[in-house]
C-alpha positions as CSV (number, residue, x, y, z in Angstrom):
1,X,72.5,-55.4,11.0
2,X,69.6,-56.1,9.3
3,X,69.1,-59.3,10.1
4,X,72.5,-60.4,8.9
5,X,71.9,-59.5,5.3
6,X,74.6,-56.8,5.0
7,X,78.6,-56.9,4.5
8,X,80.3,-54.4,6.9
9,X,83.2,-52.8,5.6
10,X,85.0,-50.3,7.6
11,X,86.9,-47.0,6.6
12,X,89.4,-45.1,8.5
13,X,88.4,-41.2,8.4
14,X,91.8,-39.7,9.3
15,X,90.3,-36.0,9.0
16,X,93.1,-35.5,7.0
17,X,91.2,-33.1,4.2
18,X,93.3,-34.7,1.1
19,X,92.7,-38.0,2.5
20,X,90.5,-40.9,0.2
21,X,88.0,-42.6,0.6
22,X,86.1,-44.1,-2.8
23,X,82.5,-45.2,-3.0
24,X,81.8,-45.1,-6.4
25,X,83.9,-45.0,-9.4
26,X,82.1,-44.0,-13.0
27,X,78.3,-43.3,-11.1
28,X,78.6,-47.8,-10.3
29,X,78.7,-47.4,-6.4
30,X,80.2,-49.5,-3.9
31,X,78.2,-49.5,-1.2
32,X,74.5,-49.5,-0.7
33,X,74.3,-47.6,2.5
34,X,76.8,-45.5,4.4
35,X,77.3,-45.3,8.6
36,X,79.2,-41.9,9.4
37,X,80.1,-42.8,13.5
38,X,83.4,-39.7,12.8
39,X,81.2,-36.8,14.6
40,X,84.8,-34.9,15.9
41,X,86.6,-35.1,12.6
42,X,87.1,-31.4,10.6
43,X,86.6,-33.1,7.2
44,X,85.8,-36.6,5.6
45,X,88.3,-36.4,3.4
46,X,88.1,-35.0,-0.7
47,X,86.2,-37.9,-1.8
48,X,83.3,-37.7,0.7
49,X,82.2,-33.9,0.3
50,X,78.9,-32.7,0.8
51,X,77.8,-32.7,-2.4
52,X,79.1,-36.8,-2.8
53,X,77.0,-37.8,0.0
54,X,74.2,-36.3,-1.3
55,X,74.4,-37.9,-4.9
56,X,75.3,-41.1,-3.1
57,X,71.4,-40.5,-1.4
58,X,70.4,-39.4,-5.1
59,X,71.1,-43.0,-6.7
60,X,68.5,-44.8,-4.3
61,X,71.2,-45.1,-1.6
62,X,70.8,-44.9,2.9
63,X,73.2,-42.9,5.0
64,X,73.2,-43.2,8.8
65,X,74.7,-40.2,10.9
66,X,76.0,-40.6,14.3
67,X,77.4,-36.9,16.3
68,X,78.2,-35.9,19.5
69,X,78.2,-32.8,22.0
70,X,81.5,-32.2,19.8
71,X,80.0,-32.6,16.3
72,X,82.5,-30.5,13.3
73,X,81.2,-28.4,10.9
74,X,81.2,-31.3,7.5
75,X,78.9,-33.6,10.0
76,X,76.3,-30.3,10.6
77,X,76.2,-29.3,6.6
78,X,75.4,-32.8,5.9
79,X,72.3,-32.3,8.2
80,X,71.5,-29.2,7.4
81,X,70.7,-30.7,3.9
82,X,68.3,-33.2,5.8
83,X,66.2,-29.8,7.5
84,X,68.7,-30.7,10.8
85,X,70.1,-27.9,13.2
86,X,72.8,-29.0,15.5
87,X,72.8,-27.2,18.6
88,X,76.2,-25.5,18.6
89,X,79.1,-27.1,19.7
90,X,79.7,-28.3,23.6
91,X,76.5,-27.9,24.3
92,X,74.9,-31.2,25.7
93,X,71.9,-33.1,26.2
94,X,70.4,-32.8,30.2
95,X,67.7,-33.9,32.2
96,X,65.5,-36.6,32.0
97,X,64.3,-39.3,34.1
98,X,66.4,-42.2,34.7
99,X,64.8,-46.0,35.3
100,X,65.3,-46.8,38.9
101,X,67.0,-50.0,38.1
102,X,69.6,-48.8,35.5
103,X,73.4,-49.2,36.8
104,X,75.4,-46.7,39.1
105,X,78.0,-47.0,36.0
106,X,75.4,-45.1,34.0
107,X,75.7,-42.2,37.2
108,X,79.0,-41.9,37.4
109,X,79.4,-40.7,33.9
110,X,78.8,-36.8,33.2
111,X,76.4,-35.2,30.1
112,X,73.3,-37.7,30.5
113,X,69.9,-38.1,29.1
114,X,67.2,-40.2,29.1
115,X,63.8,-40.0,27.6
116,X,61.4,-42.0,25.9
117,X,58.8,-39.6,23.6
118,X,58.7,-40.9,20.9
119,X,57.7,-39.5,18.1
120,X,53.9,-40.7,18.7
121,X,52.8,-40.4,15.1
122,X,55.7,-43.5,14.6
123,X,53.3,-46.3,16.8
124,X,52.9,-48.7,14.0
125,X,56.8,-48.9,12.9
126,X,58.4,-48.4,16.6
127,X,58.1,-50.2,19.6
128,X,56.7,-48.1,22.7
129,X,59.6,-47.9,24.6
130,X,58.7,-48.9,28.5
131,X,61.9,-46.9,29.6
132,X,63.9,-44.1,28.5
133,X,66.5,-44.5,26.1
134,X,70.2,-43.4,27.6
135,X,71.6,-40.4,25.7
136,X,75.3,-39.7,26.7
137,X,77.4,-36.9,25.3
138,X,74.9,-36.1,23.0
139,X,73.8,-33.3,21.2
140,X,70.1,-32.1,20.7
141,X,68.7,-30.9,17.5
142,X,66.0,-28.6,15.8
143,X,64.1,-29.6,12.8
144,X,62.3,-27.6,10.7
145,X,58.8,-28.1,10.7
146,X,58.2,-26.7,7.0
147,X,60.1,-29.7,5.6
148,X,57.4,-32.5,4.8
149,X,60.2,-35.1,4.5
150,X,62.0,-34.9,8.4
151,X,60.4,-35.9,11.5
152,X,61.6,-36.6,15.0
153,X,62.3,-40.3,15.5
154,X,62.5,-39.8,19.8
155,X,62.4,-36.6,21.5
156,X,63.9,-34.9,24.6
157,X,62.0,-35.5,27.5
158,X,59.7,-32.8,28.7
159,X,62.6,-31.9,31.0
160,X,65.3,-32.0,29.0
161,X,67.8,-29.2,28.0
162,X,70.5,-28.4,26.2
163,X,73.8,-26.9,28.5
164,X,77.4,-25.9,28.1
165,X,79.1,-25.8,31.4
166,X,82.2,-23.6,30.5
167,X,79.8,-21.0,28.3
168,X,79.5,-17.9,30.6
169,X,76.0,-17.6,32.6
170,X,73.5,-16.3,30.2
171,X,74.5,-18.3,27.5
172,X,74.9,-21.8,29.0
173,X,71.4,-22.7,28.1
174,X,71.1,-23.7,24.2
175,X,68.4,-22.8,21.9
176,X,66.1,-25.3,22.5
177,X,64.6,-27.1,25.6
178,X,62.3,-29.9,25.9
179,X,60.0,-31.2,23.2
180,X,61.4,-28.7,20.6
181,X,64.6,-30.6,20.5
182,X,64.8,-34.6,18.2
183,X,68.2,-36.7,20.0
184,X,67.4,-39.0,16.4
185,X,65.8,-38.0,13.4
186,X,64.8,-39.8,10.1
187,X,64.3,-38.0,7.0
188,X,62.7,-40.0,4.1
189,X,63.1,-38.0,0.3
190,X,60.3,-38.4,-2.3
191,X,61.7,-41.9,-3.8
192,X,61.7,-43.2,-0.1
193,X,65.9,-42.8,0.1
194,X,65.8,-43.4,4.1
195,X,68.4,-40.5,6.7
196,X,68.9,-41.5,10.5
197,X,70.5,-38.8,12.0
198,X,71.3,-39.9,16.3
199,X,72.9,-37.0,18.0
200,X,74.7,-39.6,20.5
201,X,77.2,-42.1,19.0
202,X,77.2,-43.6,22.7
203,X,74.0,-44.5,22.7
204,X,73.8,-47.4,20.7
205,X,77.4,-48.7,22.1
206,X,77.2,-51.8,24.6
207,X,77.9,-49.4,27.1
208,X,74.6,-48.0,27.0
209,X,73.0,-51.3,26.4
210,X,74.2,-52.8,29.7
211,X,73.7,-49.5,31.5
212,X,69.9,-49.6,30.5
213,X,69.2,-53.1,30.7
214,X,65.6,-54.4,33.3
215,X,65.8,-56.6,35.7
216,X,62.1,-57.4,35.5
217,X,62.7,-58.8,31.9
218,X,66.3,-60.8,33.2
219,X,68.3,-58.0,32.9
220,X,69.0,-59.6,29.0
221,X,70.8,-57.3,26.4
222,X,67.2,-57.1,24.2
223,X,65.3,-55.4,27.9
224,X,67.3,-52.6,27.5
225,X,65.8,-49.6,25.3
226,X,68.9,-48.5,23.8
227,X,69.3,-51.7,22.4
228,X,65.4,-51.8,21.0
229,X,66.2,-48.3,19.1
230,X,68.8,-49.0,18.4
231,X,67.9,-51.9,16.2
232,X,64.7,-50.5,14.8
233,X,66.1,-47.4,13.8
234,X,68.9,-49.5,12.1
235,X,66.4,-51.7,10.5
236,X,64.0,-48.4,9.0
237,X,67.5,-47.0,7.9
238,X,68.3,-50.2,5.8
239,X,64.7,-50.3,4.4
240,X,63.9,-53.8,6.2
241,X,61.3,-52.2,8.5
242,X,58.0,-49.7,7.5
243,X,58.1,-50.6,4.2
244,X,54.6,-51.4,2.0
245,X,54.4,-52.5,-1.3
246,X,51.3,-52.1,-3.6
247,X,50.5,-54.4,-5.6
248,X,47.8,-56.4,-8.1
249,X,45.8,-53.4,-8.7
250,X,42.8,-54.4,-10.9
251,X,39.3,-52.9,-11.2
252,X,36.3,-54.3,-13.2
253,X,32.2,-53.8,-13.5
254,X,31.1,-55.3,-10.0
255,X,30.3,-58.7,-11.0
256,X,32.5,-59.1,-13.6
257,X,36.3,-60.3,-13.3
258,X,38.8,-59.9,-15.5
259,X,39.0,-63.5,-17.3
260,X,42.6,-62.4,-19.3
261,X,43.8,-60.5,-15.9
262,X,43.4,-57.0,-17.9
263,X,42.0,-54.2,-16.6
264,X,39.3,-53.0,-19.3
265,X,40.4,-49.0,-20.9
266,X,37.1,-47.5,-20.3
267,X,33.3,-47.6,-18.5
268,X,30.3,-45.8,-19.8
269,X,28.7,-43.9,-17.6
270,X,27.0,-44.4,-14.3
271,X,28.2,-47.8,-14.2
272,X,29.0,-49.7,-11.2
273,X,32.5,-50.9,-10.8
274,X,34.9,-52.1,-8.0
275,X,38.1,-51.6,-7.7
276,X,41.3,-53.7,-6.3
277,X,44.5,-53.1,-4.6
278,X,47.0,-55.5,-2.5
279,X,48.9,-53.8,0.3
280,X,51.7,-55.8,1.7
281,X,54.2,-54.7,4.5
282,X,57.3,-56.4,4.7
283,X,57.5,-57.8,8.4
284,X,60.5,-60.1,9.5
285,X,61.7,-60.7,5.8
286,X,58.5,-61.7,4.9
287,X,55.3,-59.7,3.1
288,X,52.8,-60.1,5.2
289,X,49.3,-58.0,4.5
290,X,49.2,-54.8,5.7
291,X,46.3,-53.3,7.9
292,X,45.6,-49.8,8.4
293,X,41.5,-48.1,8.4
294,X,43.0,-44.8,6.5
295,X,44.3,-45.6,3.2
296,X,42.6,-43.1,1.4
297,X,41.4,-44.1,-2.5
298,X,40.6,-41.3,-5.1
299,X,38.3,-41.2,-8.5
300,X,40.1,-37.9,-9.9
301,X,40.0,-35.7,-12.6
302,X,40.8,-32.7,-12.2
303,X,39.4,-33.1,-9.1
304,X,38.1,-35.9,-6.8
305,X,34.2,-37.5,-8.0
306,X,35.3,-39.8,-5.1
307,X,38.0,-39.8,-2.1
308,X,37.0,-42.1,0.5
309,X,39.2,-44.4,2.6
310,X,39.4,-48.1,0.9
311,X,37.6,-51.2,2.8
312,X,39.8,-54.6,3.5
313,X,37.5,-57.3,3.9
314,X,39.7,-59.3,5.6
315,X,42.7,-58.3,8.0
316,X,44.2,-61.9,6.7
317,X,44.1,-61.1,3.1
318,X,46.3,-58.1,1.7
319,X,43.3,-56.6,-0.6
320,X,41.9,-53.5,0.3
321,X,38.3,-52.6,-2.0
322,X,35.7,-49.5,-3.1
323,X,32.8,-49.5,-5.5
324,X,31.4,-47.1,-6.9
325,X,29.5,-45.8,-10.0
326,X,30.7,-43.7,-13.2
327,X,30.1,-40.2,-13.2
328,X,27.9,-38.7,-16.1
329,X,30.8,-36.7,-16.9
330,X,32.8,-37.5,-19.7
331,X,36.6,-38.1,-20.1
332,X,40.1,-39.6,-18.5
333,X,40.1,-40.3,-14.8
334,X,42.3,-41.9,-12.4
335,X,42.1,-44.4,-9.8
336,X,44.6,-43.1,-7.5
337,X,45.8,-44.1,-4.3
338,X,48.3,-41.8,-2.7
339,X,49.0,-43.3,1.0
340,X,51.6,-41.1,3.1
341,X,52.3,-41.8,6.7
342,X,55.5,-41.2,9.0
343,X,57.5,-43.9,9.2
344,X,56.3,-45.9,5.8
345,X,57.9,-45.9,2.4
346,X,55.7,-43.6,0.2
347,X,52.7,-45.6,-2.1
348,X,51.8,-43.5,-5.1
349,X,50.1,-45.5,-7.7
350,X,48.0,-44.2,-10.0
351,X,46.2,-45.9,-12.9
352,X,44.1,-43.9,-15.3
353,X,41.2,-44.9,-17.2
354,X,38.4,-43.7,-20.0
355,X,34.8,-42.6,-18.9
356,X,33.3,-42.7,-22.7
357,X,29.5,-42.0,-23.7
358,X,26.2,-44.0,-24.2
359,X,25.6,-45.7,-27.8
360,X,22.8,-44.0,-29.6
361,X,20.2,-46.8,-28.0
362,X,21.5,-47.4,-24.5
363,X,20.1,-43.7,-22.7
364,X,16.9,-44.2,-20.8
365,X,13.6,-44.0,-22.5
366,X,12.1,-40.8,-22.7
367,X,8.2,-40.2,-21.8
368,X,6.1,-37.3,-23.0
369,X,2.8,-36.4,-21.9
């Protein structure tokens, strides 16, 4: 997990409400991340209530939740807090188009769905899946579209549907179908804690990965779309993928570098200035220049005086820049980069500067006729 940078500790969830699984003492947490792989237990224990888990997240930790078509109430209540609503108990995802080369074992199991329908705005963070993911005994979910922090990672195939074979005929199909249903969902808080909710606990198991290997790529485990997606969603959850940082923010008059490393506190009216910010992305454990053409910059008081896309003159350098002229209006302004994109941590960098009056002898001369 996470390139081997994490130590795993397993705790058995018995389902006994009186059982204890301590995760903190005196607000000191024993773990950085928690993965829940017990969808069918009725209780996670008295020390693992929904409120306790939310407090764990509030203290800048991440969680991952695996479910199934038999997911119970406490896990449902937990994911509801993150804008995810599972189908009813017993409804199983079906449909999609299995790859031609999938092994026969995959087809001998009931309750299968296939999908490589990744949420398109995540293209800069997650790999494009050439083959569909095997989603076994899984449950679909509806994502709250009014919640700006939650988003699907893997959506159902357009032909996918939710089905309960034991239900009456009019109730055999669930409340969602096709791309309405999310199979794997992501949530990122305002402070960049991350939650992943997967509707199938079996999708990241050995059987699913082995059944979905690609013979054209040597039938290696790495050729399985299940392997690719599970690896990347764990990396994303553990803050090892989709992480961008802002650094070395500076500004100065055009042509005048700051010799002492300090940014000027003020500028006079109608002065040409330039702004710089370094953006780096974490890849394979190393920080490399982040390359994008949609990083917006604002020079603002109450309203933006400038709202433009920053320029990156050299793609091999992390530096983004923009040149501007200070306005005639006096007051305290902000250099602001507020960058929010699906799958990336949020960048909010704000720096104040004053625009001050010209001295009495600095006004342009006026001629009277």
